[in-house]
C-alpha positions as CSV (number, residue, x, y, z in Angstrom):
1,M,117.4,-61.6,251.1
2,K,113.7,-62.8,249.8
3,T,114.1,-65.3,247.3
4,P,112.0,-64.0,243.8
5,V,110.4,-67.1,243.1
6,P,106.8,-66.1,245.2
7,D,107.2,-62.9,243.3
8,Y,107.5,-65.0,240.0
9,L,104.5,-67.2,240.6
10,Q,102.2,-64.7,241.9
11,H,103.0,-62.5,238.6
12,V,102.2,-65.8,236.5
13,L,99.2,-66.1,238.3
14,T,98.0,-62.5,237.4
15,V,98.8,-62.6,234.0
16,C,96.8,-65.2,233.3
17,Q,94.3,-64.7,235.6
18,D,91.9,-62.6,233.1
19,N,91.7,-66.1,230.8
20,D,88.1,-66.8,231.3
21,Q,87.6,-69.4,228.6
22,G,86.2,-72.7,229.1
23,A,83.4,-74.7,231.4
24,L,82.3,-76.0,234.5
25,A,82.6,-80.4,234.7
26,D,78.4,-79.5,234.7
27,Y,77.8,-83.8,234.1
28,I,79.1,-84.0,238.0
29,P,76.6,-81.8,240.0
30,E,78.9,-81.2,242.9
31,L,81.2,-80.0,240.6
32,A,78.9,-77.7,238.2
33,A,78.7,-76.1,241.5
34,V,81.8,-75.0,242.5
35,D,83.1,-71.1,242.3
36,P,85.0,-70.8,238.6
37,N,87.0,-67.9,239.8
38,R,89.1,-70.3,242.4
39,F,92.9,-70.0,240.8
40,A,96.2,-71.4,242.8
41,L,99.8,-72.3,241.7
42,A,102.3,-74.5,243.9
43,L,105.1,-75.6,243.2
44,T,107.7,-78.4,245.3
45,T,111.2,-79.1,244.9
46,V,113.0,-82.1,245.3
47,D,114.3,-81.3,248.7
48,G,110.8,-80.8,249.8
49,T,110.9,-76.8,249.4
50,I,107.3,-75.1,248.5
51,Y,106.0,-72.3,246.8
52,S,102.3,-71.7,246.5
53,T,100.1,-68.5,245.7
54,G,96.5,-68.2,245.3
55,D,93.4,-70.0,246.7
56,D,96.2,-72.5,247.7
57,E,94.2,-73.4,251.0
58,T,91.1,-74.4,248.8
59,E,90.7,-78.4,248.5
60,F,89.4,-79.6,245.6
61,T,89.2,-83.5,244.2
62,M,91.7,-85.1,242.5
63,Q,89.6,-87.0,239.6
64,S,92.1,-88.5,236.9
65,M,94.9,-86.6,238.2
66,S,94.8,-89.8,241.0
67,K,95.1,-92.5,238.0
68,P,99.3,-92.0,237.8
69,F,98.9,-92.6,241.8
70,A,97.1,-95.9,241.7
71,Y,98.8,-96.8,238.6
72,A,102.2,-96.7,240.6
73,L,100.7,-99.1,243.8
74,A,99.5,-101.6,241.7
75,L,103.4,-101.7,240.0
76,Q,105.2,-101.5,243.4
77,H,103.3,-104.3,244.8
78,L,102.5,-106.4,241.6
79,G,105.4,-105.9,238.9
80,I,105.3,-103.8,236.0
81,S,105.4,-107.4,233.4
82,A,102.1,-108.2,235.5
83,V,100.6,-105.1,235.1
84,L,101.3,-105.2,231.8
85,E,99.0,-108.2,231.4
86,K,96.2,-106.0,232.4
87,V,96.6,-102.8,230.5
88,G,98.7,-101.6,228.0
89,V,100.9,-97.7,227.7
90,E,100.0,-97.0,224.2
91,P,98.3,-93.2,223.6
92,S,94.5,-93.6,222.6
93,G,94.2,-90.4,220.5
94,E,90.6,-90.6,222.6
95,A,88.8,-89.4,225.0
96,F,89.5,-90.2,228.4
97,N,86.2,-91.6,228.7
98,Q,85.9,-93.6,225.5
99,I,84.7,-96.9,225.8
100,S,87.0,-99.1,223.6
101,L,89.7,-101.3,224.1
102,D,92.8,-102.6,222.0
103,K,91.6,-104.2,219.0
104,E,94.8,-106.9,219.1
105,T,95.0,-107.6,222.8
106,N,91.2,-106.6,224.0
107,L,92.8,-104.6,227.2
108,P,92.6,-100.8,227.3
109,K,95.1,-99.3,225.9
110,N,96.8,-97.5,228.8
111,P,96.2,-96.8,232.4
112,M,95.4,-92.9,231.8
113,I,92.0,-93.2,230.0
114,N,89.1,-94.4,231.8
115,S,89.3,-98.3,230.8
116,G,92.0,-98.2,232.4
117,A,92.0,-96.4,235.4
118,I,89.1,-99.0,236.6
119,T,91.2,-101.8,235.4
120,T,94.6,-100.4,237.6
121,H,92.1,-99.6,240.6
122,S,90.9,-103.4,240.5
123,L,95.4,-104.0,240.5
124,I,95.3,-102.3,244.0
125,P,96.2,-104.6,246.8
126,V,93.0,-105.3,249.1
127,Q,93.9,-105.5,252.6
128,K,91.7,-107.3,255.6
129,G,89.3,-104.3,256.3
130,I,90.8,-101.9,253.9
131,S,89.0,-101.3,250.5
132,R,91.3,-100.0,247.0
133,A,90.2,-96.4,247.6
134,E,91.3,-96.3,251.3
135,Y,94.6,-98.0,250.7
136,L,95.3,-95.7,248.0
137,R,94.3,-92.7,250.1
138,R,96.5,-93.6,253.3
139,F,99.3,-94.0,250.4
140,L,98.8,-90.6,249.1
141,S,98.9,-89.1,252.7
142,E,102.3,-90.4,253.2
143,L,103.1,-88.7,249.8
144,A,101.8,-85.0,250.8
145,G,102.8,-85.8,254.2
146,R,99.1,-85.3,255.9
147,Q,96.1,-86.8,256.2
148,L,94.2,-86.4,253.3
149,E,90.2,-86.8,253.1
150,F,87.5,-88.4,250.7
151,D,84.6,-85.9,249.8
152,K,81.5,-88.0,250.2
153,Q,79.3,-85.7,248.8
154,V,81.2,-85.5,245.4
155,Y,81.9,-89.7,245.8
156,K,78.1,-89.8,246.2
157,S,77.5,-87.4,243.1
158,E,79.6,-88.9,241.0
159,V,78.0,-92.8,241.4
160,K,74.4,-91.6,240.9
161,T,75.6,-90.7,237.6
162,A,78.4,-93.1,236.4
163,F,76.6,-94.6,233.7
164,R,79.7,-94.6,231.4
165,N,81.9,-95.7,234.0
166,L,79.7,-98.6,234.7
167,S,79.9,-99.5,231.1
168,I,83.1,-99.8,230.7
169,G,83.3,-101.8,233.4
170,Y,81.2,-104.5,232.6
171,M,82.9,-104.5,229.2
172,L,86.1,-105.0,230.8
173,R,84.3,-107.7,233.2
174,T,83.1,-109.3,229.7
175,V,86.1,-109.7,227.8
176,G,87.8,-111.2,230.9
177,V,90.1,-108.0,231.9
178,L,88.2,-107.7,235.4
179,D,87.7,-110.8,237.6
180,S,85.5,-109.5,240.3
181,D,82.1,-107.2,240.4
182,P,82.7,-103.9,238.0
183,V,80.0,-102.3,240.1
184,E,82.1,-102.6,243.0
185,I,85.7,-102.0,241.2
186,V,83.9,-98.9,239.4
187,N,82.1,-97.6,242.7
188,G,85.9,-97.9,244.2
189,Y,87.5,-95.8,241.2
190,I,85.1,-93.3,241.7
191,K,86.0,-93.3,245.3
192,Q,89.3,-92.7,244.8
193,C,88.7,-89.8,242.1
194,A,87.1,-88.0,245.6
195,I,90.3,-88.2,247.5
196,K,90.4,-83.9,248.8
197,V,93.5,-82.1,248.0
198,T,95.0,-78.8,247.6
199,V,97.9,-77.7,245.4
200,K,100.2,-78.3,248.3
201,D,99.2,-81.6,248.2
202,L,100.1,-82.5,245.2
203,A,102.7,-80.2,244.4
204,N,104.1,-82.4,247.6
205,I,102.5,-85.5,246.4
206,C,104.5,-84.9,242.8
207,S,107.5,-84.0,244.1
208,V,108.1,-88.0,245.1
209,L,107.8,-88.6,241.6
210,A,110.4,-85.8,240.9
211,N,112.6,-87.6,243.3
212,G,112.8,-90.7,241.9
213,G,110.7,-92.1,244.5
214,V,111.6,-90.7,247.6
215,Q,109.6,-88.4,250.0
216,A,112.1,-85.9,250.9
217,K,110.9,-84.9,254.3
218,T,111.1,-88.1,255.8
219,G,113.8,-89.7,253.2
220,K,111.8,-92.7,253.0
221,Q,111.6,-94.5,249.3
222,L,107.8,-94.9,249.0
223,L,108.6,-95.9,245.0
224,E,111.3,-97.7,243.4
225,R,112.8,-96.3,240.7
226,D,112.1,-98.4,237.9
227,V,108.2,-97.7,239.2
228,V,108.8,-93.9,238.8
229,R,110.2,-94.4,235.6
230,Q,107.7,-96.1,234.1
231,V,104.6,-93.9,235.7
232,L,106.8,-90.9,234.6
233,S,106.9,-92.1,230.9
234,V,103.0,-93.0,230.8
235,M,102.4,-89.4,232.1
236,M,104.4,-87.9,229.2
237,T,102.8,-90.1,226.3
238,C,99.5,-90.3,227.8
239,G,98.2,-88.2,230.6
240,M,96.6,-85.8,228.2
241,Y,94.6,-87.6,226.8
242,D,93.9,-86.5,222.9
243,A,96.0,-83.9,223.3
244,A,98.7,-85.6,224.5
245,G,100.7,-84.6,221.1
246,D,100.0,-80.7,222.0
247,W,101.2,-81.2,225.2
248,L,104.6,-82.9,224.6
249,T,105.4,-80.3,222.1
250,T,104.7,-77.0,224.0
251,V,105.0,-77.9,227.6
252,G,107.2,-81.3,227.4
253,I,106.8,-82.3,230.5
254,P,105.0,-85.4,232.3
255,A,101.8,-84.5,233.2
256,K,98.1,-85.4,234.2
257,S,94.8,-83.6,234.5
258,G,91.4,-83.5,236.2
259,V,87.7,-82.3,235.3
260,S,87.8,-80.8,239.3
261,G,90.2,-78.2,237.4
262,G,93.6,-79.7,238.7
263,I,96.5,-80.5,236.5
264,I,99.8,-82.0,238.1
265,G,103.2,-81.7,236.3
266,V,106.6,-83.6,237.1
267,L,110.4,-82.5,236.2
268,P,112.1,-85.5,237.1
269,G,115.2,-84.3,238.9
270,Q,113.8,-80.7,239.7
271,V,109.9,-79.7,240.9
272,G,106.8,-80.9,241.2
273,I,104.2,-78.1,240.1
274,V,100.3,-78.0,240.1
275,V,97.8,-75.8,238.9
276,F,94.0,-75.7,239.8
277,S,91.7,-73.2,237.9
278,P,88.1,-75.5,238.0
279,K,86.8,-73.9,233.9
280,I,88.2,-77.0,231.2
281,D,88.8,-77.2,228.0
282,E,87.0,-80.1,225.7
283,H,89.6,-82.1,226.6
284,G,89.0,-82.4,229.9
285,H,92.2,-80.1,231.0
286,S,92.2,-76.7,233.0
287,V,92.0,-73.6,230.5
288,R,94.1,-71.5,232.6
289,G,96.2,-74.9,234.1
290,V,97.5,-74.9,230.2
291,D,98.3,-71.5,229.7
292,I,100.4,-71.6,232.9
293,F,102.3,-74.6,232.4
294,E,103.1,-73.2,228.4
295,R,104.6,-70.2,230.0
296,L,106.1,-71.8,232.8
297,S,108.0,-74.3,230.4
298,R,108.8,-71.1,228.3
299,D,109.7,-69.1,231.1
300,M,111.6,-71.8,233.2
301,G,113.2,-74.0,230.0
302,L,110.9,-76.8,231.7
303,H,110.7,-78.3,228.8
304,L,112.6,-82.1,228.6
305,M,113.9,-82.1,225.0
306,E,115.9,-79.0,226.2
307,G,118.4,-81.1,227.7
308,T,120.9,-80.0,229.8
309,P,124.7,-79.9,228.1
310,S,126.7,-82.2,230.2
311,A,129.2,-80.4,232.3
312,Q,132.5,-79.5,230.6
313,T,134.3,-81.3,232.5
314,I,133.7,-84.4,235.2
315,L,136.9,-83.0,237.0
316,Q,137.3,-80.6,239.5
317,S,141.2,-81.1,240.2
318,R,144.1,-83.3,239.6
319,Y,147.1,-83.1,241.6
320,T,149.6,-85.7,243.3
321,A,150.2,-86.4,247.3
322,G,152.2,-88.2,249.6
323,K,155.2,-88.1,251.2
324,N,157.0,-88.8,247.4
325,N,154.2,-87.6,245.3
326,D,153.5,-91.0,244.4
327,I,149.5,-90.7,244.3
328,V,147.6,-88.8,242.4
329,V,144.0,-88.0,243.1
330,Y,141.4,-86.9,241.1
331,E,138.4,-85.0,242.5
332,L,135.0,-85.3,240.9
333,R,132.3,-82.7,240.7
334,G,128.6,-82.9,239.8
335,V,126.7,-85.6,238.0
336,L,128.1,-89.0,237.0
337,Q,126.0,-90.1,234.2
338,F,127.5,-92.1,230.6
339,T,128.9,-88.3,229.0
340,E,130.5,-87.7,232.2
341,S,131.8,-91.3,232.8
342,E,133.2,-91.3,229.1
343,M,135.0,-88.1,230.0
344,L,136.4,-89.3,232.7
345,L,138.0,-92.8,231.5
346,R,139.4,-90.5,228.7
347,I,141.4,-88.6,231.2
348,L,142.3,-92.1,233.6
349,Q,143.4,-93.6,229.9
350,D,145.7,-91.2,229.6
351,E,147.8,-92.0,233.2
352,P,150.9,-93.6,232.7
353,N,151.6,-97.0,233.3
354,A,153.1,-97.0,236.7
355,K,152.8,-98.2,240.3
356,T,151.3,-95.6,241.6
357,R,148.0,-95.3,243.9
358,I,145.2,-93.2,242.3
359,V,142.6,-92.0,244.3
360,I,139.1,-91.1,242.8
361,D,137.2,-88.7,245.0
362,L,133.3,-88.6,244.5
363,T,133.1,-86.1,247.7
364,N,131.8,-83.5,245.3
365,L,129.7,-85.6,243.4
366,T,125.3,-85.0,243.8
367,L,124.8,-88.3,242.2
368,I,126.1,-91.2,240.2
369,H,123.8,-93.2,237.6
370,D,124.0,-96.8,237.5
371,V,125.7,-96.5,234.1
372,G,128.4,-94.1,235.8
373,A,128.6,-96.2,238.5
374,R,129.6,-99.3,236.1
375,M,131.7,-97.1,234.0
376,L,133.6,-96.0,237.1
377,F,134.3,-99.4,238.8
378,E,135.6,-100.7,235.0
379,G,138.0,-97.9,234.7
380,V,138.9,-98.8,238.3
381,K,139.7,-102.8,237.3
382,R,142.0,-101.4,233.9
383,L,143.6,-99.3,236.0
384,Q,144.7,-102.1,238.7
385,A,145.7,-103.8,235.6
386,A,148.3,-101.4,234.6
387,G,149.7,-101.9,238.0
388,H,148.3,-99.2,240.0
389,K,146.6,-99.2,243.1
390,V,143.4,-97.6,242.9
391,V,141.2,-96.1,246.0
392,V,137.6,-94.8,245.7
393,I,136.8,-92.2,248.1
394,D,132.9,-92.3,249.2
395,S,132.9,-90.6,252.3
396,E,129.4,-88.8,251.4
397,G,127.6,-92.0,250.4
398,V,127.2,-91.0,246.8
399,L,127.4,-95.2,245.9
400,S,124.4,-97.1,246.5
401,E,124.5,-100.3,248.0
402,E,123.7,-102.1,244.7
403,Q,126.4,-100.1,242.8
404,V,129.2,-101.1,245.4
405,K,128.5,-104.9,244.9
406,G,131.6,-106.9,244.0
407,N,133.6,-103.4,244.7
408,K,133.7,-103.2,248.1
409,R,137.5,-103.8,248.7
410,V,138.3,-100.8,246.4
411,V,136.0,-98.4,248.3
412,V,136.9,-96.2,251.2
413,T,134.3,-94.5,253.3
414,E,136.5,-92.1,255.6
415,E,137.6,-88.6,254.3
416,L,140.1,-87.4,251.6
417,E,141.9,-85.5,254.3
418,R,142.2,-87.7,256.7
419,Y,142.9,-91.1,254.0
420,L,145.8,-88.9,252.7
421,E,147.8,-88.0,256.1
422,K,148.9,-91.9,256.5
423,F,151.1,-91.5,253.8
424,S,152.2,-87.9,254.2
C-alpha cells in the first residue's frame, strides 16, 4: 500500500495555488528578483520520515527563520538565565524591524524581532577562526543532515541596504546590550539570515525541535530539552510578530516566518512543517504559507489547544504468575505523564497489603515524562513500605539515567518472560 500522505500534501498545495495575494520583499534587491510562483511544502516526522511536494529542491535564504536556532545556540552555551539578562521573552506587538526596547529593562523584548535577534547573534560563541554565522551554519547543517551554504549574493545585497538594522545595532551598543562593534554584529546577523535551505532541509531541522532536541537519523541529542522548550515557547508567543495572536488562535503551533517566503512550524512530539512561497503580507509572512498552515491545522488537528485526551487506562493487563501465583504483574502501555501516573497509583493503592512480589512492566511504554517517573517510584516506595517486594522491568530502556537515579535497585533490564522464569 502507498501512504496517502504525499497525495494529501499535493492536494493542499493545489488548493492553495490560486492565492496570488501579497508581494515580494522588494526592499532587499536579491529577494525582489525571485520567481514569485515558487511553491513547496514539506513535513518531517520525529522518526526522520520526510514528505514533500512542489518546488522542494528550490533553495532560498532562511532570513528570520534562522532566529530560533541562533537563540537555541545561545541558550545551549550560556544557559537560559544568562540569555535572559540580555533579551526578554515578551511579545512586542510591533513589526519585526521596529527600533524599540522594553521601557523598563532597556532590553529587546524578545529574540524573534530584529533587536532581539541581533542581540542573540552576539551571544553565539566565537571560536578561533570561526565566525558566529559560520558556527550557526555548521550547527544547522548538523540538524539538517547535509552541508548548508551561505548565499553570498543575498548577503551582499542585504548589507548594502542594512541601514535600519545598523540603527538597531548602534542603539543596542548605546544602552550596553551589545559590548562589541555593532557593525560586525549586524553584518554577522545578516550573514546568518543568508544561509540557503530547501523546505526539506528546514523540515528536518524543525523535526529536531519536535523530537526534543534529538536528530532522528543520528540519534544525537543536539539540544537539551529545556532549551527546546524555551525556544518553542518563544516561537509560540513571539514568532509571528504582530500577528502572533491571530496565529495562536487559528493555527496554534510554534512557528517562525522569514521574508524570503518561508514559514516553519513545529508540533512538539510529532512533526516539523515548512512552507515556501515568496509573496508576503504586511507582517512579513508568506500569504500562501499562512493559508496552508491554517488548512493543515484544521485538517490534521494540529492546534496545541486541542490536546489529545489521556488514554482511558495506562494498564494493558494485570495477572498473577509464579509457581504459587504469588507474583502480581502489571503491564503498562502508552505514555506515562501525570494523568496516567495518577491513574496507575490509584490502581496500585487497591493492592492488598501482603508480602507478594509486584512486577511493573514498562516494555510497552513509548515515553515516560519526568513527573511520571517520579510518581512511579514514589508508588514503588509505598508498596515496599506495605510489605511488597517490587521490581520495575525496563528491558527497552524507556527510563533515562536521571529518572532511574536513586532507584536502580528495583529496576531490572531483562525481558519480563525471562525474569518470570526464575519463579516458575
